[in-house]
N, C-alpha and C positions, 0 to 999 in steps of 0.2 A: 569164554563160549569154549568150545570144543569140538572133537571128531566128530563127534554124535550128531552138533547139531549141524555138521558140516552134510553129514547123510541125510538127516533128514530135508535138507534143502535138495538135495541131489533127487530125492523120491520124487520131489515136485515136476519136475522134469521126466521122468517115467520110470517103471518096474526096474530094480535092481536085480541081473544073475547072482552079483557076487558082489562081494566087497569085504574091504579087511582096511581097519582106522585105527590109529591112536594120534593122541596130540590136543595140546591147547593148554588149556592151566589144570594141573594135577588136585588133588583132591587137596594136598595139604597148599596150594597156591605156589606150588615151581609151573612155571613153563615148559611144556616140551613143545620143541617143534614137531609140527604133523609129519603122517605119511597115511596117504589114504592114498588106497590102490580099489579100482571099482569094476565092474563091468554093468554094461545096459544092451538091453539084445537088440538086435539088428531091426530096425534103421537105429543109429546112434542118435542123438540129440543134438543136431549140430549148434542151434542158437545158444546149446549150453555150453558147446565146446568154445565159441567164441566168447561170450560173454567172461566164460573163468580165464581166456587167452588176454584180452584187457584187462582184467585185474592183474595178474601177478605181473603185466609188463609198465603197468604203471609207473606215474612217476613218482608215486603216495609211496610206494614201497618201499621199506625199509635194508631190504634182503632180495637179493635174487631168488626165482623160484624155475622149479624144472616143471612143466608139464605138458606130458608126453601122451596124443589119444595115437599116437603111430601102431601100438598095438592091439592085442586083442582087448589089455584091461588097459583102461585110462590111468595115470597117476599125478597128484599132486603132492608134492613137497620143495623144502628149500633147498638151491641144488646145491649147498655146502654137508648137508645131509651123503646125498652118493658121493661126494669128493672124498670127505671125510673114509664112506666105507669103502674107497678103492687106497686113499693115502694109506688105512692102515689094516688091508687084507681082512677086512671085519666080513664075514658071513649075510649079516642082515644090516637092512636100514638100522632096526632098533637098537645093533649094538652102536651105531653110529651115533643115533639122537641119545644113546644112553652118556658115550664118551662125551656129545656137546654139553649135554647137562650139567656134566662131570668139570668139563675145563673152561665152559665161553656162557656164562648166565646171561650176558647182556646180549649175544646172539640169540639166544633160546626167546629171550623177550621181543626183539623187534620181530622175530619169526610170528611169535603169539601176535603181535599188534598186525601186522600182514594178513594172518588167518582172518583177525576178525574181522578185519576190511574189507576183502573176499568175502568171507559169509554174509556182510552187509550189503555185498554188492550184488549177492543174489538174492537176499530178503527182498532187494529195489524188485524183484526180477521174478517173487511166488508169490504164495497166500499166508505163507511161516514169515515170523518175525517177533521182535520185539511187541 
């Protein structure tokens, strides 16, 4: 699955005012850590926030995740993407993802497996799914 699949699930919970996304399995089969940023118009779907929060703190996860709903735009990405961005003074999360893709493919694989699990959790609560 990829970030477009995640966006499709989000749309089942309400209209999106804005979003940007990347990650999942690349066209060449390379695992790419996801970076998803989106915004719902008010009121925000709190049941979705709780569902994602439960998924990212699950004991089944392989890596740590950042899920931030404290700002206008909600963010979901592996915590390490943000750490690498800050550590290397990179301008964007995309640069951190590129660095991780080149230096730690095992982490990238884990992030994609976790991301698939998060999407599967959304599938259990939407009309979309395999």
